mmCIF file as gemmi writes it, N, C-alpha and C atoms, coordinates in Angstrom:
data_model
loop_
_atom_site.group_PDB
_atom_site.id
_atom_site.type_symbol
_atom_site.label_atom_id
_atom_site.label_alt_id
_atom_site.label_comp_id
_atom_site.label_asym_id
_atom_site.label_entity_id
_atom_site.label_seq_id
_atom_site.pdbx_PDB_ins_code
_atom_site.Cartn_x
_atom_site.Cartn_y
_atom_site.Cartn_z
_atom_site.occupancy
_atom_site.B_iso_or_equiv
_atom_site.pdbx_formal_charge
_atom_site.auth_seq_id
_atom_site.auth_asym_id
_atom_site.pdbx_PDB_model_num
ATOM 1 N N . UNK Axp A 1 ? 71.979 -109.628 36.586 1 0 ? 1 A 1
ATOM 2 C CA . UNK Axp A 1 ? 70.637 -110.064 36.273 1 0 ? 1 A 1
ATOM 3 C C . UNK Axp A 1 ? 69.747 -109.859 37.497 1 0 ? 1 A 1
ATOM 4 N N . UNK Axp A 2 ? 68.585 -109.246 37.311 1 0 ? 2 A 1
ATOM 5 C CA . UNK Axp A 2 ? 67.65 -109.013 38.398 1 0 ? 2 A 1
ATOM 6 C C . UNK Axp A 2 ? 66.801 -110.256 38.62 1 0 ? 2 A 1
ATOM 7 N N . UNK Axp A 3 ? 66.734 -110.694 39.858 1 0 ? 3 A 1
ATOM 8 C CA . UNK Axp A 3 ? 65.9 -111.842 40.183 1 0 ? 3 A 1
ATOM 9 C C . UNK Axp A 3 ? 64.481 -111.374 40.45 1 0 ? 3 A 1
ATOM 10 N N . UNK Axp A 4 ? 63.515 -112.209 40.043 1 0 ? 4 A 1
ATOM 11 C CA . UNK Axp A 4 ? 62.117 -111.904 40.296 1 0 ? 4 A 1
ATOM 12 C C . UNK Axp A 4 ? 61.501 -112.997 41.147 1 0 ? 4 A 1
ATOM 13 N N . UNK Axp A 5 ? 60.671 -112.6 42.062 1 0 ? 5 A 1
ATOM 14 C CA . UNK Axp A 5 ? 59.918 -113.519 42.894 1 0 ? 5 A 1
ATOM 15 C C . UNK Axp A 5 ? 58.688 -113.965 42.117 1 0 ? 5 A 1
ATOM 16 N N . UNK Axp A 6 ? 58.484 -115.269 41.954 1 0 ? 6 A 1
ATOM 17 C CA . UNK Axp A 6 ? 57.317 -115.807 41.271 1 0 ? 6 A 1
ATOM 18 C C . UNK Axp A 6 ? 56.34 -116.311 42.316 1 0 ? 6 A 1
ATOM 19 N N . UNK Axp A 7 ? 55.09 -115.832 42.224 1 0 ? 7 A 1
ATOM 20 C CA . UNK Axp A 7 ? 54.088 -116.232 43.212 1 0 ? 7 A 1
ATOM 21 C C . UNK Axp A 7 ? 52.812 -116.671 42.517 1 0 ? 7 A 1
ATOM 22 N N . UNK Axp A 8 ? 51.966 -117.347 43.265 1 0 ? 8 A 1
ATOM 23 C CA . UNK Axp A 8 ? 50.637 -117.734 42.814 1 0 ? 8 A 1
ATOM 24 C C . UNK Axp A 8 ? 49.664 -117.499 43.953 1 0 ? 8 A 1
ATOM 25 N N . UNK Axp A 9 ? 48.435 -117.263 43.608 1 0 ? 9 A 1
ATOM 26 C CA . UNK Axp A 9 ? 47.393 -117.047 44.614 1 0 ? 9 A 1
ATOM 27 C C . UNK Axp A 9 ? 46.416 -118.203 44.591 1 0 ? 9 A 1
ATOM 28 N N . UNK Axp A 10 ? 46.022 -118.612 45.753 1 0 ? 10 A 1
ATOM 29 C CA . UNK Axp A 10 ? 44.942 -119.585 45.887 1 0 ? 10 A 1
ATOM 30 C C . UNK Axp A 10 ? 43.736 -118.802 46.378 1 0 ? 10 A 1
ATOM 31 N N . UNK Axp A 11 ? 42.793 -118.62 45.512 1 0 ? 11 A 1
ATOM 32 C CA . UNK Axp A 11 ? 41.642 -117.789 45.833 1 0 ? 11 A 1
ATOM 33 C C . UNK Axp A 11 ? 41.858 -116.391 45.299 1 0 ? 11 A 1
ATOM 34 N N . UNK Axp A 12 ? 40.782 -115.768 44.941 1 0 ? 12 A 1
ATOM 35 C CA . UNK Axp A 12 ? 40.881 -114.434 44.374 1 0 ? 12 A 1
ATOM 36 C C . UNK Axp A 12 ? 39.783 -113.571 44.984 1 0 ? 12 A 1
ATOM 37 N N . UNK Axp A 13 ? 39.858 -113.395 46.264 1 0 ? 13 A 1
ATOM 38 C CA . UNK Axp A 13 ? 38.84 -112.637 46.983 1 0 ? 13 A 1
ATOM 39 C C . UNK Axp A 13 ? 38.994 -111.139 46.825 1 0 ? 13 A 1
ATOM 40 N N . UNK Axp A 14 ? 38.163 -110.416 47.53 1 0 ? 14 A 1
ATOM 41 C CA . UNK Axp A 14 ? 38.175 -108.954 47.431 1 0 ? 14 A 1
ATOM 42 C C . UNK Axp A 14 ? 39.507 -108.348 47.836 1 0 ? 14 A 1
ATOM 43 N N . UNK Axp A 15 ? 40.148 -108.884 48.864 1 0 ? 15 A 1
ATOM 44 C CA . UNK Axp A 15 ? 41.425 -108.302 49.291 1 0 ? 15 A 1
ATOM 45 C C . UNK Axp A 15 ? 42.499 -108.5 48.236 1 0 ? 15 A 1
ATOM 46 N N . UNK Axp A 16 ? 42.464 -109.621 47.533 1 0 ? 16 A 1
ATOM 47 C CA . UNK Axp A 16 ? 43.427 -109.842 46.452 1 0 ? 16 A 1
ATOM 48 C C . UNK Axp A 16 ? 43.221 -108.823 45.347 1 0 ? 16 A 1
ATOM 49 N N . UNK Axp A 17 ? 41.976 -108.634 44.929 1 0 ? 17 A 1
ATOM 50 C CA . UNK Axp A 17 ? 41.678 -107.702 43.836 1 0 ? 17 A 1
ATOM 51 C C . UNK Axp A 17 ? 41.92 -106.251 44.219 1 0 ? 17 A 1
ATOM 52 N N . UNK Axp A 18 ? 41.598 -105.873 45.425 1 0 ? 18 A 1
ATOM 53 C CA . UNK Axp A 18 ? 41.695 -104.467 45.834 1 0 ? 18 A 1
ATOM 54 C C . UNK Axp A 18 ? 43.079 -104.052 46.313 1 0 ? 18 A 1
ATOM 55 N N . UNK Axp A 19 ? 43.796 -104.955 46.961 1 0 ? 19 A 1
ATOM 56 C CA . UNK Axp A 19 ? 45.053 -104.568 47.608 1 0 ? 19 A 1
ATOM 57 C C . UNK Axp A 19 ? 46.275 -105.285 47.046 1 0 ? 19 A 1
ATOM 58 N N . UNK Axp A 20 ? 46.241 -106.609 47.03 1 0 ? 20 A 1
ATOM 59 C CA . UNK Axp A 20 ? 47.44 -107.372 46.682 1 0 ? 20 A 1
ATOM 60 C C . UNK Axp A 20 ? 47.843 -107.213 45.214 1 0 ? 20 A 1
ATOM 61 N N . UNK Axp A 21 ? 46.927 -107.475 44.29 1 0 ? 21 A 1
ATOM 62 C CA . UNK Axp A 21 ? 47.293 -107.395 42.872 1 0 ? 21 A 1
ATOM 63 C C . UNK Axp A 21 ? 47.692 -105.997 42.42 1 0 ? 21 A 1
ATOM 64 N N . UNK Axp A 22 ? 46.949 -104.939 42.792 1 0 ? 22 A 1
ATOM 65 C CA . UNK Axp A 22 ? 47.42 -103.6 42.385 1 0 ? 22 A 1
ATOM 66 C C . UNK Axp A 22 ? 48.831 -103.281 42.901 1 0 ? 22 A 1
ATOM 67 N N . UNK Axp A 23 ? 49.128 -103.704 44.121 1 0 ? 23 A 1
ATOM 68 C CA . UNK Axp A 23 ? 50.466 -103.501 44.687 1 0 ? 23 A 1
ATOM 69 C C . UNK Axp A 23 ? 51.511 -104.249 43.865 1 0 ? 23 A 1
ATOM 70 N N . UNK Axp A 24 ? 51.222 -105.508 43.549 1 0 ? 24 A 1
ATOM 71 C CA . UNK Axp A 24 ? 52.184 -106.324 42.816 1 0 ? 24 A 1
ATOM 72 C C . UNK Axp A 24 ? 52.345 -105.878 41.37 1 0 ? 24 A 1
ATOM 73 N N . UNK Axp A 25 ? 51.289 -105.394 40.738 1 0 ? 25 A 1
ATOM 74 C CA . UNK Axp A 25 ? 51.367 -104.958 39.347 1 0 ? 25 A 1
ATOM 75 C C . UNK Axp A 25 ? 52.279 -103.746 39.183 1 0 ? 25 A 1
ATOM 76 N N . UNK Axp A 26 ? 52.447 -102.972 40.246 1 0 ? 26 A 1
ATOM 77 C CA . UNK Axp A 26 ? 53.378 -101.838 40.186 1 0 ? 26 A 1
ATOM 78 C C . UNK Axp A 26 ? 54.823 -102.285 40.371 1 0 ? 26 A 1
ATOM 79 N N . UNK Axp A 27 ? 55.043 -103.535 40.696 1 0 ? 27 A 1
ATOM 80 C CA . UNK Axp A 27 ? 56.391 -104.061 40.938 1 0 ? 27 A 1
ATOM 81 C C . UNK Axp A 27 ? 56.718 -105.236 40.02 1 0 ? 27 A 1
ATOM 82 N N . UNK Axp A 28 ? 56.31 -105.143 38.779 1 0 ? 28 A 1
ATOM 83 C CA . UNK Axp A 28 ? 56.515 -106.243 37.842 1 0 ? 28 A 1
ATOM 84 C C . UNK Axp A 28 ? 57.98 -106.497 37.526 1 0 ? 28 A 1
ATOM 85 N N . UNK Axp A 29 ? 58.842 -105.544 37.837 1 0 ? 29 A 1
ATOM 86 C CA . UNK Axp A 29 ? 60.267 -105.769 37.595 1 0 ? 29 A 1
ATOM 87 C C . UNK Axp A 29 ? 60.87 -106.734 38.609 1 0 ? 29 A 1
ATOM 88 N N . UNK Axp A 30 ? 60.222 -106.892 39.772 1 0 ? 30 A 1
ATOM 89 C CA . UNK Axp A 30 ? 60.767 -107.781 40.805 1 0 ? 30 A 1
ATOM 90 C C . UNK Axp A 30 ? 59.815 -108.901 41.227 1 0 ? 30 A 1
ATOM 91 N N . UNK Axp A 31 ? 58.528 -108.811 40.853 1 0 ? 31 A 1
ATOM 92 C CA . UNK Axp A 31 ? 57.547 -109.818 41.257 1 0 ? 31 A 1
ATOM 93 C C . UNK Axp A 31 ? 56.732 -110.245 40.042 1 0 ? 31 A 1
ATOM 94 N N . UNK Axp A 32 ? 56.563 -111.564 39.876 1 0 ? 32 A 1
ATOM 95 C CA . UNK Axp A 32 ? 55.795 -112.12 38.766 1 0 ? 32 A 1
ATOM 96 C C . UNK Axp A 32 ? 54.662 -112.961 39.337 1 0 ? 32 A 1
ATOM 97 N N . UNK Axp A 33 ? 53.413 -112.615 39.006 1 0 ? 33 A 1
ATOM 98 C CA . UNK Axp A 33 ? 52.255 -113.408 39.427 1 0 ? 33 A 1
ATOM 99 C C . UNK Axp A 33 ? 52.023 -114.447 38.341 1 0 ? 33 A 1
ATOM 100 N N . UNK Axp A 34 ? 52.317 -115.698 38.66 1 0 ? 34 A 1
ATOM 101 C CA . UNK Axp A 34 ? 52.239 -116.756 37.664 1 0 ? 34 A 1
ATOM 102 C C . UNK Axp A 34 ? 50.813 -117.246 37.457 1 0 ? 34 A 1
ATOM 103 N N . UNK Axp A 35 ? 50.068 -117.398 38.538 1 0 ? 35 A 1
ATOM 104 C CA . UNK Axp A 35 ? 48.718 -117.92 38.412 1 0 ? 35 A 1
ATOM 105 C C . UNK Axp A 35 ? 47.847 -117.487 39.577 1 0 ? 35 A 1
ATOM 106 N N . UNK Axp A 36 ? 46.566 -117.484 39.329 1 0 ? 36 A 1
ATOM 107 C CA . UNK Axp A 36 ? 45.571 -117.262 40.378 1 0 ? 36 A 1
ATOM 108 C C . UNK Axp A 36 ? 44.578 -118.401 40.257 1 0 ? 36 A 1
ATOM 109 N N . UNK Axp A 37 ? 44.487 -119.199 41.297 1 0 ? 37 A 1
ATOM 110 C CA . UNK Axp A 37 ? 43.584 -120.34 41.283 1 0 ? 37 A 1
ATOM 111 C C . UNK Axp A 37 ? 42.346 -120.027 42.106 1 0 ? 37 A 1
ATOM 112 N N . UNK Axp A 38 ? 41.188 -120.307 41.549 1 0 ? 38 A 1
ATOM 113 C CA . UNK Axp A 38 ? 39.93 -120.176 42.276 1 0 ? 38 A 1
ATOM 114 C C . UNK Axp A 38 ? 39.124 -121.453 42.034 1 0 ? 38 A 1
ATOM 115 N N . UNK Axp A 39 ? 38.599 -122.06 43.089 1 0 ? 39 A 1
ATOM 116 C CA . UNK Axp A 39 ? 37.868 -123.309 42.918 1 0 ? 39 A 1
ATOM 117 C C . UNK Axp A 39 ? 36.555 -123.139 42.145 1 0 ? 39 A 1
ATOM 118 N N . UNK Axp A 40 ? 36.018 -121.93 42.121 1 0 ? 40 A 1
ATOM 119 C CA . UNK Axp A 40 ? 34.803 -121.666 41.347 1 0 ? 40 A 1
ATOM 120 C C . UNK Axp A 40 ? 34.955 -120.329 40.631 1 0 ? 40 A 1
ATOM 121 N N . UNK Axp A 41 ? 34.263 -120.196 39.521 1 0 ? 41 A 1
ATOM 122 C CA . UNK Axp A 41 ? 34.279 -118.927 38.795 1 0 ? 41 A 1
ATOM 123 C C . UNK Axp A 41 ? 33.235 -118.001 39.399 1 0 ? 41 A 1
ATOM 124 N N . UNK Axp A 42 ? 33.585 -116.733 39.529 1 0 ? 42 A 1
ATOM 125 C CA . UNK Axp A 42 ? 32.668 -115.744 40.066 1 0 ? 42 A 1
ATOM 126 C C . UNK Axp A 42 ? 32.452 -114.651 39.052 1 0 ? 42 A 1
ATOM 127 N N . UNK Axp A 43 ? 31.27 -114.132 39.012 1 0 ? 43 A 1
ATOM 128 C CA . UNK Axp A 43 ? 30.956 -113.042 38.104 1 0 ? 43 A 1
ATOM 129 C C . UNK Axp A 43 ? 30.454 -111.868 38.921 1 0 ? 43 A 1
ATOM 130 N N . UNK Axp A 44 ? 31.405 -111.165 39.576 1 0 ? 44 A 1
ATOM 131 C CA . UNK Axp A 44 ? 31.037 -110.025 40.441 1 0 ? 44 A 1
ATOM 132 C C . UNK Axp A 44 ? 30.975 -108.755 39.662 1 0 ? 44 A 1
């Protein structure tokens, strides 16, 4: 059985959207993003 790392993000800034999430989405077999928490909603 393959183990997966489960992570969550606090904040969803530009670096998360541009670098971290695209990297992690290519590794869904080993990494699971459970949640992204942001204290305020942004409409960028």
